[in-house]
C-alpha positions as CSV (number, residue, x, y, z in Angstrom):
1,X,16.5,-156.0,-30.8
2,X,17.4,-155.0,-34.6
3,X,19.0,-151.8,-34.4
4,X,16.6,-150.4,-38.0
5,X,13.5,-151.5,-36.0
6,X,10.9,-148.9,-35.7
7,X,10.3,-150.2,-32.0
8,X,13.5,-149.2,-31.2
9,X,13.1,-145.8,-32.1
10,X,9.8,-146.1,-29.9
11,X,12.1,-147.8,-27.4
12,X,14.2,-144.5,-27.2
13,X,11.6,-142.3,-27.1
14,X,10.0,-143.4,-24.2
15,X,13.7,-144.1,-22.6
16,X,14.4,-140.0,-23.3
17,X,10.9,-139.1,-21.9
18,X,12.5,-140.6,-18.8
19,X,15.6,-139.6,-18.8
20,X,14.0,-136.1,-17.9
21,X,12.3,-137.9,-14.6
22,X,15.6,-139.9,-13.7
23,X,17.6,-136.3,-14.4
24,X,15.2,-134.0,-12.1
25,X,14.1,-136.1,-9.3
26,X,17.1,-136.7,-7.7
27,X,18.1,-132.8,-7.5
28,X,14.6,-132.2,-6.6
29,X,16.1,-130.8,-2.9
30,X,18.6,-128.8,-4.5
31,X,16.6,-127.0,-6.8
32,X,14.1,-126.7,-4.6
33,X,16.2,-124.7,-1.9
34,X,17.8,-122.9,-4.4
35,X,14.8,-121.8,-6.7
36,X,12.1,-121.8,-4.2
37,X,8.7,-120.8,-4.7
38,X,8.8,-116.9,-5.0
39,X,7.5,-115.7,-1.2
40,X,7.0,-119.2,0.1
41,X,10.0,-119.3,2.4
42,X,13.5,-118.4,2.6
43,X,16.3,-119.4,0.1
44,X,17.8,-122.6,2.2
45,X,15.2,-123.5,4.4
46,X,14.0,-126.9,4.9
47,X,10.4,-125.4,5.4
48,X,8.1,-125.9,2.0
49,X,11.1,-127.7,-0.1
50,X,8.5,-130.9,-0.2
51,X,5.8,-128.4,-1.9
52,X,8.3,-127.1,-4.0
53,X,9.5,-130.0,-5.3
54,X,6.4,-131.5,-5.5
55,X,5.1,-128.6,-7.2
56,X,8.1,-129.0,-10.0
57,X,7.1,-132.2,-10.7
58,X,2.8,-131.8,-10.6
59,X,3.4,-129.1,-13.1
60,X,4.8,-131.8,-15.8
61,X,2.2,-134.0,-15.0
62,X,-0.7,-131.7,-15.2
63,X,0.2,-130.6,-18.7
64,X,1.0,-134.4,-19.9
65,X,-2.9,-135.3,-18.6
66,X,-4.3,-132.4,-20.7
67,X,-2.3,-133.7,-23.9
68,X,-2.3,-137.5,-23.8
69,X,-5.7,-137.8,-25.1
70,X,-4.8,-134.9,-27.2
71,X,-2.1,-136.4,-28.9
72,X,-3.5,-140.0,-28.7
73,X,-6.8,-138.6,-30.7
74,X,-4.3,-136.3,-33.2
75,X,-2.6,-140.0,-34.0
76,X,-5.9,-141.9,-34.4
77,X,-6.5,-139.4,-37.3
78,X,-3.1,-138.6,-38.8
79,X,-1.0,-141.3,-37.9
80,X,1.3,-141.7,-35.1
81,X,4.8,-141.0,-37.0
82,X,4.2,-136.9,-37.3
83,X,2.9,-136.8,-33.7
84,X,6.2,-138.1,-32.4
85,X,8.3,-136.2,-34.3
86,X,6.5,-133.2,-33.3
87,X,6.8,-134.3,-29.5
88,X,10.5,-135.2,-29.7
89,X,11.2,-132.0,-31.2
90,X,9.5,-130.1,-28.6
91,X,11.1,-132.3,-25.8
92,X,14.4,-131.4,-27.1
93,X,13.5,-127.2,-26.5
94,X,12.1,-127.8,-23.4
95,X,15.9,-129.4,-21.9
96,X,17.2,-126.8,-23.6
97,X,15.2,-124.1,-21.8
98,X,15.8,-126.4,-18.2
99,X,19.2,-125.8,-18.7
100,X,19.6,-122.4,-19.1
101,X,16.9,-121.5,-16.7
102,X,17.6,-119.1,-13.7
103,X,15.0,-118.7,-11.8
104,X,11.8,-121.0,-10.4
105,X,9.3,-119.9,-13.0
106,X,11.7,-120.5,-16.1
107,X,12.0,-124.0,-14.7
108,X,8.5,-124.5,-13.9
109,X,7.8,-123.6,-17.5
110,X,10.4,-126.1,-19.3
111,X,8.6,-128.8,-17.0
112,X,5.3,-127.4,-18.4
113,X,6.7,-127.6,-22.1
114,X,8.2,-130.9,-21.4
115,X,5.0,-132.2,-19.9
116,X,3.3,-131.3,-23.2
117,X,5.8,-133.1,-25.6
118,X,6.4,-136.3,-22.7
119,X,2.4,-136.9,-22.9
120,X,3.6,-138.9,-26.3
121,X,3.4,-141.8,-24.4
122,X,-0.2,-142.7,-25.3
123,X,1.1,-142.5,-29.3
124,X,4.1,-144.7,-28.6
125,X,2.3,-147.2,-26.8
126,X,-0.5,-147.0,-29.8
127,X,2.4,-147.4,-32.0
128,X,3.7,-150.8,-30.4
129,X,-0.2,-152.1,-30.5
130,X,-0.5,-151.6,-34.3
131,X,2.7,-154.0,-34.7
132,X,1.8,-156.3,-32.1
133,X,-0.7,-159.1,-32.3
134,X,-2.7,-159.7,-29.1
135,X,-0.5,-162.8,-27.8
136,X,2.8,-160.3,-28.1
137,X,1.0,-157.6,-26.6
138,X,2.2,-157.8,-23.1
139,X,5.6,-158.2,-24.4
140,X,5.1,-155.2,-26.3
141,X,4.3,-153.3,-23.1
142,X,6.7,-154.8,-21.2
143,X,9.5,-153.3,-24.2
144,X,7.8,-149.8,-23.2
145,X,8.3,-150.6,-19.3
146,X,11.5,-151.5,-20.0
147,X,12.6,-148.2,-21.6
148,X,10.9,-146.4,-18.7
149,X,13.3,-148.2,-16.2
150,X,16.5,-147.9,-18.1
151,X,15.3,-144.3,-18.3
152,X,14.8,-144.0,-14.4
153,X,18.1,-146.2,-14.2
154,X,20.3,-143.7,-16.6
155,X,18.6,-140.4,-16.1
156,X,20.3,-140.4,-12.5
157,X,23.8,-141.5,-14.3
158,X,23.4,-139.0,-16.7
159,X,22.5,-136.5,-14.5
160,X,25.4,-137.4,-11.9
161,X,27.9,-137.4,-14.8
162,X,26.8,-134.3,-16.3
163,X,26.7,-132.1,-13.2
164,X,30.2,-133.7,-12.3
165,X,31.6,-132.2,-15.6
166,X,29.7,-129.2,-15.8
167,X,31.1,-128.1,-12.6
168,X,34.7,-128.7,-13.9
169,X,34.1,-127.2,-17.1
170,X,32.1,-124.2,-15.3
171,X,32.4,-124.1,-11.4
172,X,29.6,-121.2,-11.3
173,X,27.2,-122.8,-13.6
174,X,23.9,-123.8,-12.1
175,X,23.8,-127.6,-11.1
176,X,21.1,-128.2,-13.8
177,X,22.7,-126.6,-16.7
178,X,25.0,-129.8,-17.6
179,X,21.9,-132.6,-17.4
180,X,19.8,-130.1,-19.3
181,X,22.1,-129.7,-22.3
182,X,23.1,-133.2,-22.5
183,X,19.4,-134.6,-22.5
184,X,18.8,-132.1,-25.0
185,X,21.3,-133.2,-27.2
186,X,20.0,-136.7,-26.9
187,X,16.7,-136.2,-27.8
188,X,17.6,-134.1,-30.7
189,X,19.4,-137.1,-31.8
190,X,16.4,-139.3,-31.6
191,X,14.1,-137.0,-33.4
192,X,16.6,-137.2,-36.4
193,X,16.4,-141.0,-36.0
194,X,13.0,-140.9,-36.1
195,X,13.1,-139.0,-39.4
196,X,14.8,-141.5,-41.3
197,X,14.1,-144.5,-39.2
198,X,10.0,-144.2,-38.1
199,X,7.8,-145.3,-40.8
200,X,4.2,-144.9,-40.2
201,X,2.3,-148.1,-38.2
202,X,-1.6,-146.7,-38.9
203,X,-2.8,-147.8,-42.1
204,X,-4.5,-145.0,-43.6
205,X,-7.9,-146.9,-44.1
206,X,-7.8,-147.1,-40.1
207,X,-7.4,-143.6,-39.0
208,X,-10.5,-142.1,-37.6
209,X,-11.9,-138.4,-37.6
210,X,-11.5,-136.1,-35.0
211,X,-13.3,-132.6,-34.0
212,X,-11.4,-130.2,-33.1
213,X,-13.9,-127.9,-31.5
214,X,-12.8,-129.2,-27.7
215,X,-9.3,-129.5,-26.4
216,X,-9.7,-133.5,-25.6
217,X,-13.3,-135.8,-25.9
218,X,-14.3,-135.4,-22.2
219,X,-17.1,-137.7,-23.4
220,X,-15.1,-140.3,-25.0
221,X,-13.1,-140.3,-21.9
222,X,-15.7,-141.3,-19.8
223,X,-17.3,-143.6,-22.1
224,X,-13.8,-145.7,-22.0
225,X,-14.2,-145.0,-17.5
226,X,-17.6,-146.7,-17.9
227,X,-16.7,-149.6,-20.1
228,X,-17.0,-153.0,-17.7
229,X,-13.4,-153.8,-18.6
230,X,-11.7,-150.8,-19.5
231,X,-12.8,-148.6,-16.4
232,X,-11.8,-150.7,-13.2
233,X,-8.4,-151.4,-14.9
234,X,-8.0,-147.3,-15.8
235,X,-8.7,-146.8,-12.1
236,X,-6.3,-149.5,-10.9
237,X,-3.8,-147.6,-13.1
238,X,-4.3,-144.5,-11.5
239,X,-4.0,-145.9,-7.5
240,X,-0.7,-147.5,-8.7
241,X,0.6,-144.2,-10.0
242,X,-0.7,-142.3,-7.3
243,X,1.2,-144.6,-4.7
244,X,4.5,-144.8,-6.7
245,X,4.3,-140.6,-7.9
246,X,3.9,-140.2,-3.9
247,X,7.1,-141.3,-3.8
248,X,9.0,-139.8,-6.5
249,X,9.5,-136.4,-4.3
250,X,9.5,-138.3,-0.4
251,X,12.2,-140.4,-1.3
252,X,14.7,-138.1,-2.5
253,X,14.1,-135.7,0.1
254,X,14.1,-138.9,2.7
255,X,17.6,-140.4,1.7
256,X,18.8,-136.7,1.9
257,X,17.5,-136.0,5.1
258,X,17.0,-139.2,7.3
259,X,19.9,-141.5,5.5
260,X,22.2,-138.5,5.3
261,X,23.3,-139.3,1.8
262,X,25.2,-136.5,-0.8
263,X,24.0,-136.0,-4.0
264,X,25.8,-138.5,-6.1
265,X,24.8,-141.1,-3.4
266,X,21.2,-139.9,-3.8
267,X,21.7,-140.5,-7.7
268,X,23.0,-143.9,-7.1
269,X,19.6,-145.5,-5.1
270,X,17.4,-144.2,-8.1
271,X,19.9,-145.9,-11.0
272,X,19.5,-148.9,-8.3
273,X,16.0,-148.7,-8.5
274,X,15.9,-148.3,-12.6
275,X,17.8,-150.8,-13.2
276,X,15.7,-153.5,-11.1
277,X,12.6,-152.0,-12.5
278,X,13.9,-152.9,-15.9
279,X,14.8,-156.0,-15.2
280,X,11.7,-156.9,-13.8
281,X,9.9,-155.6,-17.0
282,X,12.1,-156.9,-19.9
283,X,13.1,-160.0,-18.4
284,X,10.7,-161.7,-15.4
285,X,7.2,-160.2,-16.7
286,X,8.2,-161.3,-20.8
287,X,8.4,-165.3,-19.3
288,X,6.2,-164.9,-16.4
289,X,3.5,-164.0,-19.0
290,X,3.5,-167.1,-20.6
291,X,2.0,-169.3,-17.7
292,X,0.2,-166.6,-15.8
293,X,-2.3,-164.5,-16.8
294,X,-1.9,-161.0,-16.7
295,X,-5.0,-160.1,-14.6
296,X,-3.2,-162.9,-12.0
297,X,0.3,-161.6,-12.3
298,X,-0.4,-158.0,-11.8
299,X,-2.0,-158.8,-8.0
300,X,1.3,-160.2,-6.5
301,X,3.3,-157.6,-8.3
302,X,1.1,-154.7,-6.5
303,X,1.6,-156.6,-3.2
304,X,5.2,-156.2,-3.7
305,X,5.3,-152.9,-4.0
306,X,2.9,-152.4,-1.2
307,X,5.4,-154.3,1.0
308,X,8.4,-152.3,-0.3
309,X,7.2,-148.8,0.5
310,X,5.4,-150.1,4.1
311,X,8.6,-151.5,5.2
312,X,10.9,-148.4,3.9
313,X,10.8,-146.1,7.1
314,X,11.7,-148.9,9.5
315,X,15.4,-149.3,8.6
316,X,17.4,-146.1,8.6
317,X,20.5,-147.5,6.7
318,X,21.4,-148.1,3.7
319,X,21.5,-151.9,3.1
320,X,17.8,-152.1,4.5
321,X,16.9,-149.3,1.8
322,X,18.1,-151.1,-0.9
323,X,16.4,-154.3,-0.1
324,X,12.8,-152.2,0.5
325,X,14.0,-150.5,-3.0
326,X,14.4,-153.8,-4.3
327,X,10.9,-154.9,-3.6
328,X,9.3,-152.0,-4.7
329,X,11.1,-151.7,-7.9
330,X,10.2,-155.4,-8.9
331,X,6.6,-155.1,-7.8
332,X,6.1,-152.4,-9.9
333,X,7.8,-153.8,-13.1
334,X,5.6,-156.4,-12.7
335,X,2.3,-154.8,-12.4
336,X,2.8,-151.7,-15.1
337,X,3.1,-153.6,-17.7
338,X,0.5,-156.0,-17.2
339,X,-2.2,-153.4,-16.4
340,X,-1.3,-151.7,-19.9
341,X,-1.4,-154.8,-21.6
342,X,-5.2,-155.5,-20.4
343,X,-6.1,-151.9,-21.2
344,X,-4.7,-152.0,-25.1
345,X,-6.5,-155.4,-25.4
346,X,-9.9,-154.1,-23.8
347,X,-9.6,-151.4,-26.7
348,X,-10.5,-151.8,-30.9
349,X,-8.0,-151.0,-33.2
350,X,-9.6,-147.9,-33.9
351,X,-9.3,-146.5,-30.4
352,X,-6.3,-147.5,-29.2
353,X,-5.3,-144.2,-29.5
354,X,-8.1,-143.2,-27.7
355,X,-8.0,-145.5,-24.9
356,X,-4.4,-145.2,-24.0
357,X,-4.7,-141.6,-24.2
358,X,-7.6,-141.7,-21.2
359,X,-5.3,-144.2,-19.5
360,X,-2.4,-141.9,-19.6
361,X,-4.7,-139.0,-18.6
362,X,-5.5,-140.9,-15.2
363,X,-1.9,-141.7,-14.6
364,X,-0.9,-137.9,-15.2
365,X,-3.6,-137.1,-12.6
366,X,-2.3,-139.8,-9.8
367,X,1.1,-137.9,-10.8
368,X,-0.3,-134.3,-10.4
369,X,-1.9,-135.4,-6.8
370,X,1.0,-137.7,-5.4
371,X,4.3,-135.6,-5.9
372,X,2.2,-132.7,-4.2
373,X,0.7,-134.9,-1.2
374,X,3.8,-136.8,-0.8
375,X,6.1,-133.4,-0.8
376,X,3.2,-132.0,1.6
377,X,3.3,-134.7,4.0
378,X,6.7,-135.3,4.0
379,X,7.0,-131.8,5.5
380,X,5.0,-133.2,8.7
381,X,6.8,-136.5,9.0
382,X,9.6,-138.4,6.7
383,X,7.7,-141.8,7.3
384,X,4.3,-140.7,6.5
385,X,4.5,-140.9,2.9
386,X,5.8,-144.4,2.5
387,X,2.9,-145.6,5.1
388,X,0.1,-143.8,3.4
389,X,1.4,-144.8,-0.3
390,X,1.3,-148.8,1.2
391,X,-1.9,-148.2,2.5
392,X,-3.2,-147.4,-1.0
393,X,-1.6,-149.9,-2.8
394,X,-3.0,-152.5,0.1
395,X,-6.5,-151.0,-1.7
396,X,-5.0,-151.4,-4.7
397,X,-4.4,-155.3,-4.0
398,X,-8.2,-155.6,-3.2
399,X,-9.0,-153.5,-6.1
400,X,-7.0,-155.7,-8.6
401,X,-8.8,-159.0,-7.4
402,X,-12.2,-157.4,-8.0
403,X,-10.7,-156.1,-11.0
404,X,-10.0,-160.0,-12.6
405,X,-13.4,-161.5,-11.4
406,X,-15.2,-158.6,-13.0
407,X,-13.0,-159.2,-16.5
408,X,-14.5,-162.8,-15.9
409,X,-17.8,-161.7,-15.9
410,X,-17.2,-159.5,-19.1
411,X,-15.5,-162.4,-20.8
412,X,-18.7,-164.6,-20.2
413,X,-21.0,-162.1,-21.3
414,X,-19.4,-161.0,-24.3
415,X,-15.9,-163.2,-25.3
416,X,-13.6,-161.6,-27.3
417,X,-12.7,-163.9,-30.5
418,X,-9.1,-165.1,-30.5
419,X,-7.0,-164.1,-33.9
420,X,-4.3,-165.6,-35.5
421,X,-0.7,-165.3,-34.2
422,X,0.0,-163.5,-36.9
423,X,-2.8,-160.6,-36.9
424,X,-1.6,-157.4,-35.7
425,X,-3.1,-155.1,-33.3
426,X,-4.0,-152.7,-36.6
427,X,-6.8,-155.7,-37.5
428,X,-10.3,-153.9,-36.6
429,X,-11.6,-156.0,-33.6
430,X,-15.5,-157.5,-33.2
431,X,-15.3,-156.8,-29.3
432,X,-13.7,-154.6,-27.0
433,X,-13.3,-156.7,-24.2
434,X,-10.0,-158.6,-23.1
435,X,-9.0,-162.2,-24.1
436,X,-8.4,-164.5,-21.3
């Protein structure tokens, strides 16, 4: 990728967003124990730690859900560039607050602000859609997915390294200070790069009108969900995200409690997962989609994810855990970009931000419910979050097959005209259905 390319800035934007997840998830048990919900449990007690950790993630996703359609619709009216710049600046501030937080409530506030700013993923996806043709859309979404995977992989590296360095520099510093400062600096640098290197991708004549009397358009979101192609795909995206969000809390707790790993080894597990996921999204999908349609490719991806989740609790040793993580990371790396490509290609050029904002709201809703559910269930038994997630993914695989058949019916009723390879996603479409 050319370092001067706008796509690199988008790649870095999504990468930095996921650094936050990669940093905070491995240290959630430590944060939950040191900064419990006031009045809920005694400091250092294992009781309620799952709930505390779940709330820390769920608050981030709640605000992301609320703001994703807002940023998406705002970018449809004013363009992608100003929205991305604003969100990058806010993200940098949120990490600084995180670094200097000294209580549960200030930590929670930092995650709330981060959720608002990291809702820019819908705008980033719309930016990629503006620059790619339908033929190249999955590869473009795979690029964003690769940024997800690398952010998720390098976040633990950054978090572990920064924590270790800061502990030597200031032995009395909180575990989250070093990671927060480093992440804030990286986000600030990306903001400066975007000022000079990120051009506008949405032509002025394609910018729609948005009425600001409402925070987000419930009517438009419901219209997207009722769409015969978009609705089933967003429902599928919700199921896949819920199952994985369920594990974002429980896996970190599982590694520490069941496998007996210390903090550095917990970071290592997440690095491994992120690298495998990045490889699947950035390499496997980009090649497999040339031979297999997305609506077919997403089904084995979901099946691999379900299999890994089901098997994980059966082996309480590191090699087995790594093998099941490989299955899960590969499955997620295949399924996510395929689903997002199909959602994007189901929308017209004028509604990309709106539709992708709705899909990200559904994803954020799953990330609100998933961590809370996983944390609470983990307090009852370490294996249950994984088995419940596997059951949900089995249902998602069946739903994916139904969605594939539904897309075929929609295409037969109202097929989308093919566009030339040189066309871009900013060219208006005459239909909102998915290409075969």
